[in-house]
C-alpha positions in Angstrom: -30.6 -175.3 -6.2 -30.4 -177.1 -2.8 -30.8 -175.2 0.9 -28.0 -174.1 3.1 -27.3 -176.3 6.2 -25.1 -175.5 9.2 -22.0 -176.7 7.9 -21.9 -175.5 4.3 -18.4 -174.5 2.9 -16.7 -175.7 6.0 -14.5 -178.7 5.1 -15.3 -181.9 5.6 -13.5 -183.8 8.8 -12.3 -187.2 9.6 -15.3 -187.6 12.1 -17.9 -186.5 9.1 -16.5 -189.7 6.8 -16.6 -192.0 9.9 -20.3 -191.1 10.6 -21.1 -191.6 6.7 -19.5 -194.9 7.0 -21.2 -196.4 10.2 -24.9 -194.8 8.9 -24.6 -196.3 5.8 -24.0 -199.7 7.3 -27.4 -199.8 8.7 -28.8 -198.4 5.8 -29.4 -194.9 6.5 -31.6 -193.3 3.7 -28.7 -190.5 2.3 -31.0 -187.4 3.2 -31.2 -188.8 6.9 -27.4 -188.7 6.8 -27.3 -185.4 5.4 -30.0 -184.0 8.2 -27.1 -185.9 11.4 -23.9 -184.7 9.8 -25.3 -181.4 9.0 -24.8 -181.6 5.1 -26.8 -182.1 1.6 -27.7 -185.3 0.2 -25.4 -184.4 -2.6 -22.3 -183.6 -0.4 -22.9 -187.5 1.4 -22.9 -188.9 -2.4 -19.4 -187.2 -2.7 -18.0 -187.8 0.8 -19.2 -191.7 -0.2 -17.6 -191.8 -3.4 -14.7 -190.0 -2.6 -13.9 -192.8 0.5 -15.1 -196.2 -1.3 -18.1 -196.1 0.7 -21.1 -197.8 -0.5 -24.6 -196.6 -0.2 -26.2 -199.4 -1.6 -28.5 -201.3 0.6 -26.7 -204.7 0.7 -29.6 -207.0 2.1 -31.8 -207.0 -1.1 -32.0 -208.7 -4.0 -31.6 -206.9 -7.2 -34.5 -206.7 -9.6 -36.8 -208.6 -7.8 -35.3 -212.2 -8.1 -37.0 -213.9 -5.5 -38.4 -217.4 -5.9 -42.4 -217.7 -5.8 -43.5 -219.8 -3.2 
């Protein structure tokens, strides 16, 4: 069971969505995003999913496929 936060039960606002979008661009961890907007990490995942916001880090190569030197 998740802990209650200050915005628990309140509707998601456009400013919440904008904040999630901006923080996700900077590779901010989901838990930190939730803390900053006063929501649970599961709520952050839902906001991102509903608004096509990627929470994946864009600057990492998958499966450690870096060339060996």
